[in-house]
C-alpha positions as a printed NumPy array, in Angstrom:
array([[-65.652,   9.762, -33.621],
       [-68.546,  12.436, -32.903],
       [-67.047,  13.041, -29.524],
       [-63.751,  13.928, -30.845],
       [-65.471,  15.865, -33.458],
       [-67.247,  18.082, -30.746],
       [-64.102,  18.617, -28.656],
       [-62.461,  19.661, -32.099],
       [-64.996,  22.238, -32.584],
       [-64.822,  23.582, -29.146],
       [-61.375,  23.771, -28.635],
       [-61.381,  25.918, -32.381],
       [-63.958,  28.52 , -31.069],
       [-62.027,  28.769, -27.87 ],
       [-59.119,  29.862, -30.091],
       [-61.036,  32.11 , -32.39 ],
       [-60.726,  35.405, -31.716],
       [-63.981,  37.501, -30.718],
       [-65.345,  40.487, -32.661],
       [-64.118,  42.668, -30.007],
       [-60.693,  41.245, -29.861],
       [-60.925,  42.246, -33.869],
       [-62.205,  45.43 , -33.557],
       [-59.605,  46.379, -31.197],
       [-56.788,  44.655, -33.521],
       [-58.016,  46.733, -36.201],
       [-58.25 ,  50.292, -34.181],
       [-54.589,  49.259, -33.524],
       [-53.521,  49.064, -36.966],
       [-55.156,  52.223, -37.791],
       [-53.572,  53.976, -35.118],
       [-49.918,  52.835, -36.256],
       [-50.885,  52.849, -40.035],
       [-49.731,  55.457, -42.784],
       [-52.422,  57.02 , -44.717],
       [-52.052,  54.549, -47.755],
       [-52.077,  51.582, -45.294],
       [-54.97 ,  52.839, -43.081],
       [-57.973,  51.491, -44.779],
       [-56.698,  47.979, -45.257],
       [-56.613,  47.663, -41.554],
       [-60.505,  47.293, -41.975],
       [-60.717,  44.233, -44.001],
       [-60.841,  41.517, -40.789],
       [-63.814,  43.736, -39.352],
       [-65.922,  44.668, -42.745],
       [-68.484,  41.969, -41.833],
       [-69.116,  43.279, -38.384],
       [-72.061,  46.043, -38.044],
       [-71.805,  47.352, -34.685],
       [-71.059,  50.944, -33.367],
       [-67.709,  50.042, -32.337],
       [-66.666,  48.336, -35.532],
       [-68.006,  51.421, -37.552],
       [-65.889,  53.739, -35.725],
       [-62.843,  52.219, -36.363],
       [-64.215,  52.019, -40.441],
       [-64.776,  55.568, -40.071],
       [-61.581,  56.367, -38.645],
       [-59.595,  54.624, -41.281],
       [-61.514,  56.313, -44.141],
       [-60.53 ,  59.707, -42.668],
       [-56.805,  58.163, -41.643],
       [-56.721,  57.34 , -45.567],
       [-57.292,  60.941, -46.484],
       [-54.565,  62.081, -43.933],
       [-56.772,  63.475, -41.064],
       [-55.205,  60.498, -38.81 ],
       [-52.864,  62.975, -36.94 ],
       [-55.347,  65.424, -36.729],
       [-53.125,  68.551, -38.311],
       [-55.349,  68.399, -41.508],
       [-58.414,  68.781, -39.448],
       [-57.151,  71.524, -37.555],
       [-55.775,  73.576, -40.81 ],
       [-59.295,  72.912, -42.023],
       [-60.812,  74.803, -38.871],
       [-58.456,  77.204, -39.299],
       [-59.733,  78.381, -42.908],
       [-63.271,  78.604, -41.475],
       [-61.929,  81.523, -38.911],
       [-59.955,  83.322, -41.728],
       [-62.597,  85.688, -43.333],
       [-60.351,  85.954, -46.259],
       [-60.841,  82.243, -46.996],
       [-63.777,  80.752, -45.383],
       [-66.071,  77.948, -46.534],
       [-64.225,  77.072, -50.246],
       [-60.828,  77.071, -48.709],
       [-62.525,  74.517, -45.771],
       [-63.916,  72.553, -48.541],
       [-61.03 ,  72.205, -50.379],
       [-58.992,  70.514, -47.734],
       [-62.319,  68.381, -46.73 ],
       [-62.25 ,  66.687, -50.379],
       [-61.362,  63.301, -50.475],
       [-58.246,  63.011, -52.558],
       [-56.518,  59.452, -51.932],
       [-58.218,  57.733, -54.937],
       [-57.16 ,  57.98 , -58.781],
       [-60.041,  59.696, -60.176],
       [-62.717,  62.1  , -59.049],
       [-65.58 ,  59.3  , -59.39 ],
       [-63.055,  57.185, -57.338],
       [-63.15 ,  59.647, -54.495],
       [-66.558,  60.335, -54.464],
       [-67.528,  56.76 , -54.058],
       [-64.831,  56.35 , -51.614],
       [-66.286,  59.48 , -49.813],
       [-69.749,  57.806, -49.856],
       [-68.249,  54.318, -48.491],
       [-66.698,  56.019, -45.601],
       [-69.949,  57.921, -45.104],
       [-72.066,  55.074, -44.642],
       [-69.607,  53.607, -42.171],
       [-69.839,  57.143, -40.29 ],
       [-73.296,  57.227, -40.212],
       [-73.262,  53.957, -38.157],
       [-71.101,  55.305, -35.226],
       [-73.854,  57.031, -33.284],
       [-71.49 ,  59.517, -33.247],
       [-72.495,  63.211, -34.283],
       [-69.28 ,  64.744, -34.599],
       [-68.591,  61.618, -37.535],
       [-71.68 ,  61.987, -39.054],
       [-71.196,  65.826, -39.26 ],
       [-67.646,  65.292, -40.639],
       [-68.238,  62.557, -42.751],
       [-71.618,  64.535, -44.676],
       [-69.149,  67.563, -44.901],
       [-66.615,  65.686, -46.698],
       [-69.088,  63.699, -49.04 ],
       [-70.53 ,  67.471, -49.854],
       [-67.054,  68.547, -50.563],
       [-66.04 ,  65.711, -52.65 ],
       [-69.377,  65.752, -54.627],
       [-68.97 ,  69.6  , -55.159],
       [-65.205,  68.904, -56.64 ],
       [-66.177,  65.906, -58.654],
       [-69.871,  67.465, -60.188],
       [-68.348,  70.794, -60.834],
       [-65.497,  69.105, -63.045],
       [-62.467,  69.391, -61.166],
       [-59.481,  67.061, -61.557],
       [-57.143,  66.789, -58.627],
       [-55.113,  63.943, -56.382],
       [-53.636,  63.622, -53.334],
       [-50.704,  65.881, -54.249],
       [-52.683,  68.488, -55.597],
       [-55.964,  68.764, -53.636],
       [-58.815,  71.484, -54.479],
       [-58.063,  74.845, -53.174],
       [-60.491,  77.983, -52.676],
       [-60.274,  78.969, -56.327],
       [-60.925,  75.434, -57.131],
       [-63.83 ,  75.138, -54.925],
       [-65.319,  78.369, -56.017],
       [-65.095,  77.468, -59.732],
       [-66.545,  74.015, -59.172],
       [-69.867,  75.559, -57.6  ],
       [-70.155,  78.219, -60.301],
       [-70.088,  75.142, -62.746],
       [-72.69 ,  73.245, -60.743],
       [-74.999,  76.445, -60.634],
       [-74.503,  77.21 , -64.24 ],
       [-75.201,  73.932, -65.603],
       [-78.168,  73.387, -62.82 ],
       [-80.341,  71.915, -65.806],
       [-78.146,  68.751, -66.261],
       [-79.778,  65.778, -64.74 ],
       [-76.276,  65.001, -63.474],
       [-75.601,  68.113, -61.92 ],
       [-79.39 ,  68.39 , -60.593],
       [-78.808,  65.154, -58.455],
       [-75.446,  66.499, -57.388],
       [-77.466,  69.613, -55.979],
       [-80.017,  67.388, -54.338],
       [-77.447,  65.329, -52.792],
       [-75.861,  68.339, -51.012],
       [-79.136,  69.333, -50.176],
       [-79.908,  66.107, -48.214],
       [-76.482,  66.149, -46.645],
       [-76.955,  69.818, -45.44 ],
       [-80.391,  68.65 , -43.884],
       [-78.839,  65.499, -42.348],
       [-75.979,  67.842, -40.886],
       [-78.428,  70.178, -39.51 ],
       [-80.364,  67.409, -38.001],
       [-77.961,  64.998, -36.763],
       [-75.177,  67.148, -35.757],
       [-75.702,  70.828, -35.436],
       [-78.895,  70.429, -33.586],
       [-77.936,  67.44 , -31.487],
       [-74.622,  68.702, -30.299],
       [-73.496,  72.056, -31.535],
       [-70.725,  72.56 , -29.328],
       [-68.565,  69.654, -31.381],
       [-67.746,  72.281, -34.617],
       [-69.837,  75.518, -33.961],
       [-68.299,  77.221, -37.232],
       [-68.924,  74.421, -39.219],
       [-72.501,  74.585, -38.215],
       [-72.623,  78.   , -38.663],
       [-71.795,  77.498, -42.668],
       [-74.162,  74.742, -42.79 ],
       [-77.081,  76.483, -41.284],
       [-76.174,  79.305, -43.616],
       [-78.221,  77.564, -46.353],
       [-81.156,  77.416, -44.209],
       [-81.494,  81.143, -42.929],
       [-83.215,  82.382, -45.71 ],
       [-86.043,  80.234, -45.435],
       [-85.941,  77.698, -42.206],
       [-88.955,  76.189, -42.793],
       [-88.145,  75.005, -46.459],
       [-86.804,  71.53 , -46.261],
       [-86.533,  70.961, -50.163],
       [-83.352,  69.07 , -50.877],
       [-83.159,  70.924, -54.03 ],
       [-83.552,  74.37 , -52.865],
       [-81.185,  73.549, -49.9  ],
       [-78.686,  72.346, -52.214],
       [-78.951,  75.344, -54.465],
       [-78.875,  77.765, -51.217],
       [-75.749,  75.858, -49.648],
       [-73.973,  76.094, -52.946],
       [-74.445,  79.993, -53.158],
       [-73.584,  80.37 , -49.501],
       [-70.316,  78.493, -49.536],
       [-68.842,  79.924, -52.803],
       [-68.285,  83.22 , -50.616]])
């Protein structure tokens, strides 16, 4: 009886898909899925903590936000190149908007950012940190938005102004501090490591440090980032 159980166990193990098989299948699912379906593709690999799995989970999060085909990211980068629009328009397009409420969008941005940090890829780390920054500005700055009406340039400028005007509020102060931490992370993990991946974006990020490059206080950096990105 024991021998039969051992044979059955070995047979089942041989038929079970490997982690790499699950990761490959999840990536194929994300590639074919619509934005509303993309994030569900990662369910079979949520428990796998490998860089390759995190790349799929990170990309699924961005696919859920409409970045899957690349056009949205191209449009966002185009805003950075337009002096009349610049950072506020870019931040509006980078804001996560697939969920129902501002807090839900912010929580989703945090979840995806955690996966992106685990990819070992500076470009994923940089883009996810910027999206979390943008979503934090929109949420803490008092905006209401959804996927059909994401924040525009004026909305982002208004949200930044609201944050700077209510800086003494504990929730706002923590939001500013989070922006500062994200900016410092973007500079170290993305712009200093592989600046060529997004030179225009790095220019906007580093503008928050130019006034006092030696100051790494998250509150101060957050304040400067908001001032620089409101322009």
